[in-house]
N, CA, C and O atoms as a GROMACS GRO file, in nm:
protein
  476
    1ALA      N    1  -1.616   0.121  -0.167
    1ALA     CA    2  -1.509   0.096  -0.110
    1ALA      C    3  -1.476   0.166  -0.106
    1ALA      O    4  -1.483   0.252  -0.194
    2PRO      N    5  -1.398   0.179   0.034
    2PRO     CA    6  -1.385   0.308   0.085
    2PRO      C    7  -1.225   0.321   0.010
    2PRO      O    8  -1.212   0.440  -0.020
    3MET      N    9  -1.120   0.255  -0.025
    3MET     CA   10  -1.046   0.203  -0.122
    3MET      C   11  -0.994   0.347  -0.262
    3MET      O   12  -0.893   0.412  -0.290
    4GLU      N   13  -1.155   0.330  -0.318
    4GLU     CA   14  -1.167   0.414  -0.468
    4GLU      C   15  -1.151   0.523  -0.417
    4GLU      O   16  -1.088   0.594  -0.495
    5GLY      N   17  -1.174   0.572  -0.328
    5GLY     CA   18  -1.192   0.709  -0.293
    5GLY      C   19  -1.045   0.766  -0.293
    5GLY      O   20  -0.992   0.856  -0.358
    6HIS      N   21  -0.987   0.661  -0.175
    6HIS     CA   22  -0.887   0.720  -0.137
    6HIS      C   23  -0.724   0.697  -0.234
    6HIS      O   24  -0.605   0.718  -0.213
    7LEU      N   25  -0.820   0.636  -0.361
    7LEU     CA   26  -0.692   0.567  -0.442
    7LEU      C   27  -0.700   0.691  -0.562
    7LEU      O   28  -0.603   0.709  -0.636
    8ALA      N   29  -0.839   0.783  -0.574
    8ALA     CA   30  -0.852   0.919  -0.655
    8ALA      C   31  -0.776   1.019  -0.576
    8ALA      O   32  -0.666   1.053  -0.621
    9ARG      N   33  -0.813   1.065  -0.477
    9ARG     CA   34  -0.726   1.116  -0.443
    9ARG      C   35  -0.592   1.149  -0.459
    9ARG      O   36  -0.558   1.257  -0.507
   10ALA      N   37  -0.510   1.060  -0.422
   10ALA     CA   38  -0.373   1.056  -0.466
   10ALA      C   39  -0.334   1.087  -0.587
   10ALA      O   40  -0.231   1.131  -0.638
   11GLU      N   41  -0.452   1.050  -0.626
   11GLU     CA   42  -0.369   1.032  -0.753
   11GLU      C   43  -0.341   1.192  -0.832
   11GLU      O   44  -0.250   1.241  -0.898
   12SER      N   45  -0.508   1.249  -0.770
   12SER     CA   46  -0.507   1.405  -0.806
   12SER      C   47  -0.376   1.496  -0.721
   12SER      O   48  -0.372   1.618  -0.706
   13GLU      N   49  -0.299   1.418  -0.684
   13GLU     CA   50  -0.172   1.488  -0.606
   13GLU      C   51  -0.061   1.472  -0.673
   13GLU      O   52   0.050   1.513  -0.638
   14VAL      N   53  -0.103   1.378  -0.824
   14VAL     CA   54   0.000   1.395  -0.920
   14VAL      C   55  -0.024   1.490  -1.023
   14VAL      O   56  -0.122   1.490  -1.098
   15PRO      N   57   0.105   1.601  -1.021
   15PRO     CA   58   0.073   1.714  -1.145
   15PRO      C   59   0.080   1.658  -1.298
   15PRO      O   60   0.145   1.566  -1.348
   16ALA      N   61  -0.025   1.762  -1.361
   16ALA     CA   62  -0.069   1.716  -1.440
   16ALA      C   63   0.073   1.650  -1.552
   16ALA      O   64   0.060   1.573  -1.647
   17ALA      N   65   0.235   1.730  -1.486
   17ALA     CA   66   0.331   1.710  -1.612
   17ALA      C   67   0.427   1.726  -1.490
   17ALA      O   68   0.425   1.795  -1.388
   18ASN      N   69   0.520   1.625  -1.546
   18ASN     CA   70   0.621   1.559  -1.503
   18ASN      C   71   0.752   1.708  -1.433
   18ASN      O   72   0.824   1.763  -1.516
   19PRO      N   73   0.759   1.737  -1.336
   19PRO     CA   74   0.773   1.805  -1.248
   19PRO      C   75   0.937   1.787  -1.321
   19PRO      O   76   0.990   1.878  -1.384
   20LEU      N   77   0.991   1.673  -1.300
   20LEU     CA   78   1.143   1.657  -1.396
   20LEU      C   79   1.162   1.626  -1.426
   20LEU      O   80   1.250   1.542  -1.407
   21SER      N   81   1.051   1.674  -1.597
   21SER     CA   82   1.078   1.668  -1.673
   21SER      C   83   1.236   1.815  -1.764
   21SER      O   84   1.264   1.934  -1.751
   22GLY      N   85   1.284   1.701  -1.842
   22GLY     CA   86   1.360   1.842  -1.913
   22GLY      C   87   1.476   1.811  -1.848
   22GLY      O   88   1.580   1.850  -1.899
   23ASN      N   89   1.482   1.725  -1.706
   23ASN     CA   90   1.621   1.738  -1.574
   23ASN      C   91   1.732   1.620  -1.610
   23ASN      O   92   1.715   1.500  -1.631
   24GLN      N   93   1.849   1.697  -1.610
   24GLN     CA   94   1.944   1.584  -1.707
   24GLN      C   95   1.978   1.459  -1.645
   24GLN      O   96   1.990   1.349  -1.699
   25ALA      N   97   1.996   1.509  -1.468
   25ALA     CA   98   2.059   1.391  -1.357
   25ALA      C   99   1.892   1.353  -1.330
   25ALA      O  100   1.864   1.252  -1.393
   26ALA      N  101   1.787   1.401  -1.262
   26ALA     CA  102   1.702   1.300  -1.320
   26ALA      C  103   1.652   1.236  -1.415
   26ALA      O  104   1.556   1.166  -1.381
   27ILE      N  105   1.682   1.232  -1.535
   27ILE     CA  106   1.671   1.150  -1.756
   27ILE      C  107   1.795   1.044  -1.647
   27ILE      O  108   1.740   0.945  -1.600
   28LYS      N  109   1.916   1.056  -1.616
   28LYS     CA  110   2.045   1.001  -1.598
   28LYS      C  111   1.976   0.828  -1.485
   28LYS      O  112   1.972   0.706  -1.505
   29GLU      N  113   1.940   0.911  -1.385
   29GLU     CA  114   1.908   0.831  -1.306
   29GLU      C  115   1.690   0.695  -1.384
   29GLU      O  116   1.644   0.581  -1.384
   30GLY      N  117   1.671   0.787  -1.413
   30GLY     CA  118   1.545   0.667  -1.455
   30GLY      C  119   1.553   0.599  -1.598
   30GLY      O  120   1.459   0.538  -1.650
   31GLN      N  121   1.712   0.626  -1.670
   31GLN     CA  122   1.757   0.528  -1.709
   31GLN      C  123   1.768   0.437  -1.682
   31GLN      O  124   1.739   0.333  -1.741
   32SER      N  125   1.850   0.468  -1.506
   32SER     CA  126   1.926   0.338  -1.454
   32SER      C  127   1.750   0.232  -1.404
   32SER      O  128   1.727   0.118  -1.365
   33TRP      N  129   1.685   0.328  -1.429
   33TRP     CA  130   1.588   0.234  -1.376
   33TRP      C  131   1.468   0.180  -1.402
   33TRP      O  132   1.387   0.113  -1.337
   34TYR      N  133   1.478   0.246  -1.571
   34TYR     CA  134   1.436   0.208  -1.646
   34TYR      C  135   1.470   0.034  -1.710
   34TYR      O  136   1.404  -0.070  -1.714
   35ARG      N  137   1.649   0.087  -1.766
   35ARG     CA  138   1.717  -0.022  -1.806
   35ARG      C  139   1.675  -0.170  -1.664
   35ARG      O  140   1.630  -0.271  -1.719
   36ALA      N  141   1.689  -0.184  -1.496
   36ALA     CA  142   1.690  -0.253  -1.456
   36ALA      C  143   1.487  -0.283  -1.412
   36ALA      O  144   1.459  -0.402  -1.394
   37VAL      N  145   1.402  -0.211  -1.403
   37VAL     CA  146   1.256  -0.227  -1.390
   37VAL      C  147   1.203  -0.287  -1.492
   37VAL      O  148   1.168  -0.405  -1.489
   38CYS      N  149   1.192  -0.205  -1.601
   38CYS     CA  150   1.135  -0.188  -1.717
   38CYS      C  151   1.171  -0.272  -1.875
   38CYS      O  152   1.126  -0.371  -1.931
   39GLY      N  153   1.265  -0.182  -1.901
   39GLY     CA  154   1.350  -0.265  -1.964
   39GLY      C  155   1.293  -0.406  -2.050
   39GLY      O  156   1.230  -0.400  -2.155
   40PRO      N  157   1.338  -0.550  -1.969
   40PRO     CA  158   1.332  -0.665  -1.994
   40PRO      C  159   1.137  -0.705  -2.042
   40PRO      O  160   1.076  -0.808  -2.070
   41CYS      N  161   1.100  -0.568  -2.029
   41CYS     CA  162   0.960  -0.638  -2.112
   41CYS      C  163   0.940  -0.520  -2.233
   41CYS      O  164   0.913  -0.539  -2.351
   42HIS      N  165   0.968  -0.368  -2.150
   42HIS     CA  166   0.948  -0.284  -2.261
   42HIS      C  167   1.077  -0.294  -2.369
   42HIS      O  168   1.036  -0.286  -2.485
   43GLY      N  169   1.196  -0.307  -2.360
   43GLY     CA  170   1.290  -0.340  -2.459
   43GLY      C  171   1.397  -0.218  -2.422
   43GLY      O  172   1.350  -0.120  -2.364
   44GLY      N  173   1.526  -0.221  -2.449
   44GLY     CA  174   1.610  -0.181  -2.380
   44GLY      C  175   1.559   0.007  -2.483
   44GLY      O  176   1.621   0.097  -2.426
   45ARG      N  177   1.503   0.044  -2.560
   45ARG     CA  178   1.451   0.185  -2.636
   45ARG      C  179   1.372   0.188  -2.589
   45ARG      O  180   1.348   0.306  -2.562
   46ALA      N  181   1.245   0.074  -2.523
   46ALA     CA  182   1.125   0.141  -2.500
   46ALA      C  183   1.093   0.096  -2.609
   46ALA      O  184   1.124  -0.015  -2.566
   47ALA      N  185   1.058   0.074  -2.716
   47ALA     CA  186   1.022   0.105  -2.822
   47ALA      C  187   0.886  -0.112  -2.851
   47ALA      O  188   0.818  -0.168  -2.938
   48GLY      N  189   0.941  -0.139  -2.679
   48GLY     CA  190   0.800  -0.256  -2.639
   48GLY      C  191   0.866  -0.398  -2.667
   48GLY      O  192   0.963  -0.400  -2.742
   49ALA      N  193   0.818  -0.518  -2.611
   49ALA     CA  194   0.855  -0.663  -2.651
   49ALA      C  195   1.022  -0.622  -2.630
   49ALA      O  196   1.092  -0.538  -2.687
   50GLY      N  197   1.054  -0.724  -2.520
   50GLY     CA  198   1.126  -0.734  -2.395
   50GLY      C  199   1.220  -0.822  -2.460
   50GLY      O  200   1.222  -0.836  -2.583
   51GLU      N  201   1.341  -0.914  -2.339
   51GLU     CA  202   1.353  -1.069  -2.420
   51GLU      C  203   1.316  -1.023  -2.274
   51GLU      O  204   1.406  -0.962  -2.217
   52ARG      N  205   1.205  -1.042  -2.208
   52ARG     CA  206   1.115  -1.108  -2.140
   52ARG      C  207   0.962  -1.087  -2.143
   52ARG      O  208   0.883  -1.143  -2.067
   53GLY      N  209   0.933  -1.013  -2.225
   53GLY     CA  210   0.791  -0.968  -2.225
   53GLY      C  211   0.727  -0.832  -2.308
   53GLY      O  212   0.766  -0.716  -2.302
   54GLN      N  213   0.664  -0.864  -2.354
   54GLN     CA  214   0.585  -0.822  -2.497
   54GLN      C  215   0.543  -0.691  -2.440
   54GLN      O  216   0.421  -0.685  -2.449
   55GLY      N  217   0.604  -0.553  -2.369
   55GLY     CA  218   0.556  -0.416  -2.285
   55GLY      C  219   0.542  -0.361  -2.409
   55GLY      O  220   0.618  -0.390  -2.501
   56ALA      N  221   0.410  -0.245  -2.424
   56ALA     CA  222   0.404  -0.204  -2.501
   56ALA      C  223   0.506  -0.085  -2.548
   56ALA      O  224   0.596  -0.090  -2.465
   57ASN      N  225   0.526  -0.011  -2.614
   57ASN     CA  226   0.605   0.108  -2.705
   57ASN      C  227   0.568   0.185  -2.680
   57ASN      O  228   0.472   0.238  -2.737
   58LEU      N  229   0.674   0.264  -2.506
   58LEU     CA  230   0.651   0.340  -2.507
   58LEU      C  231   0.690   0.488  -2.529
   58LEU      O  232   0.700   0.585  -2.454
   59ARG      N  233   0.711   0.467  -2.665
   59ARG     CA  234   0.777   0.603  -2.759
   59ARG      C  235   0.680   0.609  -2.734
   59ARG      O  236   0.665   0.697  -2.649
   60MET      N  237   0.584   0.558  -2.761
   60MET     CA  238   0.456   0.601  -2.871
   60MET      C  239   0.354   0.610  -2.706
   60MET      O  240   0.256   0.536  -2.711
   61PHE      N  241   0.365   0.672  -2.602
   61PHE     CA  242   0.279   0.665  -2.471
   61PHE      C  243   0.193   0.818  -2.490
   61PHE      O  244   0.259   0.921  -2.482
   62ASN      N  245   0.087   0.822  -2.507
   62ASN     CA  246   0.022   0.918  -2.504
   62ASN      C  247  -0.157   0.941  -2.451
   62ASN      O  248  -0.260   0.990  -2.498
   63LYS      N  249  -0.111   0.873  -2.326
   63LYS     CA  250  -0.215   0.921  -2.206
   63LYS      C  251  -0.182   1.029  -2.076
   63LYS      O  252  -0.258   1.075  -1.991
   64GLY      N  253  -0.021   1.050  -2.099
   64GLY     CA  254  -0.045   1.143  -1.988
   64GLY      C  255   0.014   1.128  -1.898
   64GLY      O  256   0.026   1.009  -1.867
   65PHE      N  257   0.080   1.227  -1.807
   65PHE     CA  258   0.167   1.140  -1.721
   65PHE      C  259   0.073   1.118  -1.606
   65PHE      O  260   0.095   1.003  -1.567
   66ARG      N  261  -0.039   1.184  -1.520
   66ARG     CA  262  -0.076   1.135  -1.428
   66ARG      C  263  -0.135   0.924  -1.452
   66ARG      O  264  -0.119   0.850  -1.354
   67GLN      N  265  -0.187   0.871  -1.567
   67GLN     CA  266  -0.265   0.805  -1.614
   67GLN      C  267  -0.077   0.751  -1.599
   67GLN      O  268  -0.073   0.676  -1.501
   68PHE      N  269   0.075   0.766  -1.664
   68PHE     CA  270   0.201   0.708  -1.643
   68PHE      C  271   0.137   0.653  -1.544
   68PHE      O  272   0.071   0.550  -1.544
   69VAL      N  273   0.173   0.772  -1.408
   69VAL     CA  274   0.252   0.754  -1.255
   69VAL      C  275   0.091   0.611  -1.206
   69VAL      O  276   0.067   0.528  -1.118
   70SER      N  277   0.063   0.635  -1.261
   70SER     CA  278  -0.081   0.550  -1.211
   70SER      C  279  -0.094   0.392  -1.302
   70SER      O  280  -0.204   0.340  -1.279
   71THR      N  281  -0.031   0.329  -1.373
   71THR     CA  282  -0.012   0.176  -1.443
   71THR      C  283   0.093   0.176  -1.350
   71THR      O  284   0.109   0.084  -1.270
   72VAL      N  285   0.184   0.298  -1.356
   72VAL     CA  286   0.340   0.205  -1.283
   72VAL      C  287   0.261   0.176  -1.124
   72VAL      O  288   0.217   0.063  -1.100
   73LYS      N  289   0.253   0.248  -1.058
   73LYS     CA  290   0.211   0.227  -0.968
   73LYS      C  291   0.097   0.121  -0.911
   73LYS      O  292   0.110   0.073  -0.798
   74ASN      N  293  -0.037   0.080  -1.011
   74ASN     CA  294  -0.071   0.007  -0.967
   74ASN      C  295  -0.106  -0.103  -1.083
   74ASN      O  296  -0.211  -0.165  -1.076
   75GLY      N  297  -0.022  -0.122  -1.180
   75GLY     CA  298  -0.021  -0.181  -1.284
   75GLY      C  299  -0.153  -0.230  -1.388
   75GLY      O  300  -0.220  -0.131  -1.417
   76ARG      N  301  -0.184  -0.304  -1.423
   76ARG     CA  302  -0.263  -0.238  -1.544
   76ARG      C  303  -0.297  -0.432  -1.575
   76ARG      O  304  -0.213  -0.522  -1.567
   77ASP      N  305  -0.451  -0.446  -1.611
   77ASP     CA  306  -0.536  -0.570  -1.703
   77ASP      C  307  -0.494  -0.546  -1.789
   77ASP      O  308  -0.466  -0.433  -1.750
   78VAL      N  309  -0.428  -0.548  -1.963
   78VAL     CA  310  -0.487  -0.539  -2.097
   78VAL      C  311  -0.588  -0.613  -2.125
   78VAL      O  312  -0.559  -0.732  -2.136
   79PRO      N  313  -0.740  -0.577  -2.146
   79PRO     CA  314  -0.778  -0.731  -2.232
   79PRO      C  315  -0.750  -0.773  -2.341
   79PRO      O  316  -0.729  -0.687  -2.426
   80GLY      N  317  -0.739  -0.903  -2.378
   80GLY     CA  318  -0.701  -0.962  -2.477
   80GLY      C  319  -0.564  -0.947  -2.484
   80GLY      O  320  -0.517  -0.902  -2.588
   81ARG      N  321  -0.499  -0.972  -2.403
   81ARG     CA  322  -0.376  -0.991  -2.373
   81ARG      C  323  -0.302  -1.057  -2.262
   81ARG      O  324  -0.303  -0.987  -2.160
   82THR      N  325  -0.215  -1.215  -2.244
   82THR     CA  326  -0.236  -1.280  -2.099
   82THR      C  327  -0.099  -1.211  -2.051
   82THR      O  328  -0.058  -1.246  -1.940
   83GLN      N  329  -0.015  -1.105  -2.132
   83GLN     CA  330   0.067  -1.105  -1.976
   83GLN      C  331   0.022  -0.968  -1.934
   83GLN      O  332  -0.025  -0.931  -2.041
   84LYS      N  333   0.012  -0.908  -1.884
   84LYS     CA  334  -0.008  -0.801  -1.747
   84LYS      C  335   0.081  -0.639  -1.720
   84LYS      O  336  -0.006  -0.600  -1.642
   85MET      N  337   0.135  -0.575  -1.722
   85MET     CA  338   0.156  -0.500  -1.671
   85MET      C  339   0.151  -0.496  -1.494
   85MET      O  340   0.060  -0.458  -1.420
   86PRO      N  341   0.279  -0.546  -1.462
   86PRO     CA  342   0.254  -0.593  -1.266
   86PRO      C  343   0.240  -0.422  -1.239
   86PRO      O  344   0.269  -0.324  -1.308
   87PRO      N  345   0.187  -0.437  -1.121
   87PRO     CA  346   0.208  -0.321  -0.981
   87PRO      C  347   0.338  -0.267  -0.949
   87PRO      O  348   0.367  -0.313  -0.839
   88TRP      N  349   0.450  -0.178  -0.999
   88TRP     CA  350   0.581  -0.148  -0.913
   88TRP      C  351   0.598   0.024  -0.838
   88TRP      O  352   0.683   0.111  -0.860
   89GLY      N  353   0.467   0.023  -0.738
   89GLY     CA  354   0.408   0.118  -0.625
   89GLY      C  355   0.484   0.030  -0.547
   89GLY      O  356   0.492   0.006  -0.668
   90ALA      N  357   0.544  -0.039  -0.479
   90ALA     CA  358   0.562  -0.105  -0.394
   90ALA      C  359   0.691  -0.146  -0.432
   90ALA      O  360   0.720  -0.258  -0.393
   91VAL      N  361   0.842  -0.042  -0.548
   91VAL     CA  362   0.904  -0.150  -0.545
   91VAL      C  363   0.944  -0.013  -0.585
   91VAL      O  364   1.066  -0.008  -0.600
   92LEU      N  365   0.882   0.102  -0.609
   92LEU     CA  366   0.929   0.206  -0.647
   92LEU      C  367   0.878   0.360  -0.604
   92LEU      O  368   0.775   0.407  -0.653
   93SER      N  369   0.962   0.433  -0.508
   93SER     CA  370   0.870   0.506  -0.433
   93SER      C  371   0.846   0.699  -0.579
   93SER      O  372   0.932   0.767  -0.637
   94ASP      N  373   0.772   0.703  -0.577
   94ASP     CA  374   0.713   0.855  -0.648
   94ASP      C  375   0.839   0.941  -0.734
   94ASP      O  376   0.846   0.990  -0.847
   95GLN      N  377   0.923   0.933  -0.628
   95GLN     CA  378   1.049   1.025  -0.724
   95GLN      C  379   1.133   0.912  -0.864
   95GLN      O  380   1.197   0.955  -0.960
   96GLN      N  381   1.109   0.793  -0.836
   96GLN     CA  382   1.203   0.734  -0.906
   96GLN      C  383   1.102   0.678  -1.012
   96GLN      O  384   1.144   0.577  -1.069
   97ILE      N  385   0.998   0.714  -1.044
   97ILE     CA  386   0.880   0.677  -1.140
   97ILE      C  387   0.881   0.793  -1.194
   97ILE      O  388   0.859   0.815  -1.314
   98TYR      N  389   0.920   0.920  -1.065
   98TYR     CA  390   0.876   1.076  -1.221
   98TYR      C  391   1.042   1.078  -1.280
   98TYR      O  392   1.065   1.143  -1.382
   99GLN      N  393   1.146   1.010  -1.216
   99GLN     CA  394   1.328   0.993  -1.332
   99GLN      C  395   1.248   0.927  -1.400
   99GLN      O  396   1.184   1.017  -1.455
  100THR      N  397   1.176   0.762  -1.460
  100THR     CA  398   1.168   0.689  -1.506
  100THR      C  399   1.113   0.760  -1.599
  100THR      O  400   1.135   0.708  -1.709
  101GLY      N  401   1.049   0.860  -1.607
  101GLY     CA  402   0.930   0.929  -1.658
  101GLY      C  403   0.998   1.046  -1.756
  101GLY      O  404   0.995   1.069  -1.877
  102ALA      N  405   1.067   1.112  -1.629
  102ALA     CA  406   1.154   1.220  -1.759
  102ALA      C  407   1.253   1.117  -1.814
  102ALA      O  408   1.264   1.168  -1.926
  103TYR      N  409   1.330   1.015  -1.819
  103TYR     CA  410   1.405   0.947  -1.927
  103TYR      C  411   1.309   0.927  -2.044
  103TYR      O  412   1.342   0.978  -2.151
  104LEU      N  413   1.160   0.840  -2.035
  104LEU     CA  414   1.066   0.812  -2.145
  104LEU      C  415   1.088   0.877  -2.280
  104LEU      O  416   1.129   0.846  -2.392
  105GLU      N  417   1.017   1.029  -2.183
  105GLU     CA  418   1.046   1.195  -2.192
  105GLU      C  419   1.136   1.269  -2.371
  105GLU      O  420   1.110   1.342  -2.467
  106THR      N  421   1.256   1.178  -2.309
  106THR     CA  422   1.326   1.170  -2.411
  106THR      C  423   1.337   1.109  -2.506
  106THR      O  424   1.414   1.140  -2.596
  107LEU      N  425   1.270   1.017  -2.507
  107LEU     CA  426   1.269   0.886  -2.641
  107LEU      C  427   1.120   0.895  -2.728
  107LEU      O  428   1.108   0.849  -2.842
  108ALA      N  429   1.019   0.956  -2.658
  108ALA     CA  430   0.862   0.969  -2.694
  108ALA      C  431   0.847   1.062  -2.832
  108ALA      O  432   0.831   1.182  -2.857
  109GLU      N  433   0.857   0.968  -2.891
  109GLU     CA  434   0.792   1.016  -3.087
  109GLU      C  435   0.688   1.045  -3.081
  109GLU      O  436   0.610   1.022  -2.989
  110ARG      N  437   0.661   1.119  -3.214
  110ARG     CA  438   0.512   1.220  -3.201
  110ARG      C  439   0.410   1.158  -3.237
  110ARG      O  440   0.382   1.049  -3.287
  111GLY      N  441   0.351   1.262  -3.195
  111GLY     CA  442   0.218   1.214  -3.136
  111GLY      C  443   0.201   1.133  -2.953
  111GLY      O  444   0.097   1.109  -2.890
  112ALA      N  445   0.352   1.109  -2.912
  112ALA     CA  446   0.339   1.089  -2.792
  112ALA      C  447   0.296   1.200  -2.696
  112ALA      O  448   0.307   1.313  -2.742
  113ASN      N  449   0.249   1.189  -2.572
  113ASN     CA  450   0.185   1.283  -2.456
  113ASN      C  451   0.163   1.188  -2.324
  113ASN      O  452   0.114   1.088  -2.271
  114TRP      N  453   0.262   1.340  -2.318
  114TRP     CA  454   0.290   1.304  -2.218
  114TRP      C  455   0.263   1.364  -2.056
  114TRP      O  456   0.272   1.325  -1.940
  115ARG      N  457   0.231   1.466  -2.123
  115ARG     CA  458   0.082   1.599  -2.095
  115ARG      C  459  -0.057   1.557  -2.007
  115ARG      O  460  -0.113   1.448  -2.016
  116GLU      N  461  -0.085   1.632  -1.949
  116GLU     CA  462  -0.264   1.673  -1.946
  116GLU      C  463  -0.330   1.785  -1.991
  116GLU      O  464  -0.326   1.905  -1.965
  117ALA      N  465  -0.394   1.712  -2.071
  117ALA     CA  466  -0.516   1.850  -2.140
  117ALA      C  467  -0.553   1.914  -2.101
  117ALA      O  468  -0.666   1.896  -2.055
  118SER      N  469  -0.476   2.065  -2.082
  118SER     CA  470  -0.559   2.159  -1.987
  118SER      C  471  -0.663   2.236  -2.047
  118SER      O  472  -0.658   2.265  -2.167
  119ASN      N  473  -0.788   2.285  -1.949
  119ASN     CA  474  -0.874   2.308  -1.986
  119ASN      C  475  -0.909   2.337  -1.949
  119ASN      O  476  -1.022   2.372  -1.985
   0.00000   0.00000   0.00000
């Protein structure tokens, strides 16, 4: 399908590390977006299982920044789980997704990975 190539191309434009990482203004914005959009399923402190869903523990997110952006935009169907991660690409801009990622990085626990492996 022609869409697949388009999607791959779009993903490759996402940098290996979040350009807003450590940016205090972006982190503050990201916290607001997180609370409004992500918190109901992922929990108030991103540890998973909010009041309205069984979202993953994002403090242990270890798939790198590009996968984070892709998952937020396109959603994710987790095999064996009834609840799916809905796509937010029509709701959140790239900037807002990056801001949310910058906030989540501040909550990361040991073993989390928000960067791509540099080969």
